[in-house]
Each structure stands twice: as C-alpha cells, then as structure tokens.
C-alpha positions in Angstrom: 87.8 74.7 83.2 88.4 75.4 79.4 87.5 79.0 79.9 89.8 79.5 82.9 92.6 78.0 80.6 91.9 80.3 77.8 92.1 83.2 80.2 95.5 81.9 81.4 96.6 81.8 77.8 95.5 85.3 77.1 96.7 86.7 80.4 93.1 87.8 81.4 93.5 88.2 85.1 90.2 89.9 85.6 88.3 86.8 84.2 90.3 84.4 86.4 89.6 86.5 89.5 86.0 86.7 88.7 85.5 83.1 88.3 87.4 82.3 91.5 85.5 81.6 94.8 85.9 84.6 97.0 86.8 82.5 100.0 90.1 81.2 98.2 90.6 84.0 95.8 93.7 86.2 95.8 93.8 89.8 96.1 95.4 90.0 92.6 97.2 87.9 90.1 100.6 88.4 88.6 100.6 86.3 85.3 103.9 85.7 83.5 103.6 86.8 79.9 106.8 84.9 78.8 104.8 81.7 79.9 102.7 80.4 76.8 100.1 78.1 77.5 99.8 75.6 74.7 97.2 72.8 75.4 94.7 71.5 77.8 93.9 67.8 78.4 90.9 66.9 80.3 91.7 63.7 82.2 88.5 63.4 84.2 86.0 65.0 86.3 83.3 64.2 89.0 80.1 65.9 89.9 79.4 69.2 88.1 76.0 68.1 86.9 72.9 70.0 86.6 71.9 69.4 90.3 75.3 69.3 91.6 76.8 72.4 93.7 80.4 71.0 93.6 82.4 69.2 91.0 86.3 68.5 90.2 88.2 68.5 87.0 91.5 66.8 86.6 93.6 68.1 83.9 96.9 68.5 82.3 97.9 72.0 81.1 101.0 72.2 78.8 103.1 75.2 78.4 106.2 76.7 77.1 108.6 78.6 79.4 112.1 79.9 78.7 112.0 77.5 75.6 111.3 74.5 77.6 108.2 72.7 77.5 106.4 71.8 80.8 103.0 70.6 82.2 100.6 71.3 85.1 98.8 68.5 86.4 95.9 69.3 88.9 92.7 68.2 90.2 90.7 71.4 90.6 87.7 71.7 92.7 84.9 74.0 91.8 81.6 75.2 93.6 78.4 76.5 92.0 77.2 79.9 93.6 74.2 81.7 92.1 74.2 79.4 89.1 77.9 80.1 88.2 80.8 77.7 88.6 83.7 79.0 90.6 87.2 77.6 91.0 87.6 77.0 94.6 91.2 75.2 95.0 93.4 72.5 93.7 93.8 69.0 95.3 96.8 66.6 94.9 97.1 63.3 96.6 94.1 64.1 98.8 95.6 67.3 100.2 95.0 71.0 99.2 97.6 72.7 97.3 99.1 76.0 98.5 97.3 79.0 97.1 99.2 81.2 94.6 
C-alpha cells in the first residue's frame, strides 16, 4: 500500500499498473500532476499474512489540489499472485467502488 501511495505521489503510472491485478487493471492511467499527495494514514488491515492469498488495507490518503486540502478514504483489496501483492479493487460500505 505504501509503495502504491508513493507511486501516486511521484506520478509513476508504470509502477501502479504493474502492481494492479490484470483482471481489474485499466489500460492506462492519467495521473493529475496538479494533485499533490502529502500523507498516508493506514487505518487498519486484514489478511495479508505469510500464508494468505488475500488482504485488505483501510487507509486515508491526504492531498492538495488547486490549493485545497482533501483526502481519500478507501478500503483496498489485494490478492497475492506468484508471490507478489497486487491491488484488486476498492470497497466502500460493502460494495465495490467504480474503476478509474
């Protein structure tokens, strides 16, 4: 999760796509260079242990856009494939959020 936040902060779309599960990965990403990501707070997690194949991370990511502060609160789902953790999708109130 932290590495993906860092990739958003430095506009590394290639890394984000490489760490995204192919079943839900978009064809490309158009990251907004005017949106500056400033802080990541991990609020909780489940799964993701040594023998797990799935896990979730609840987080709040803070940003500045057009001089205004904001935040994104998300519960992200991850899956392990070939030993690597991949972002699958995001959940809110028990339902899947729309893809980018």
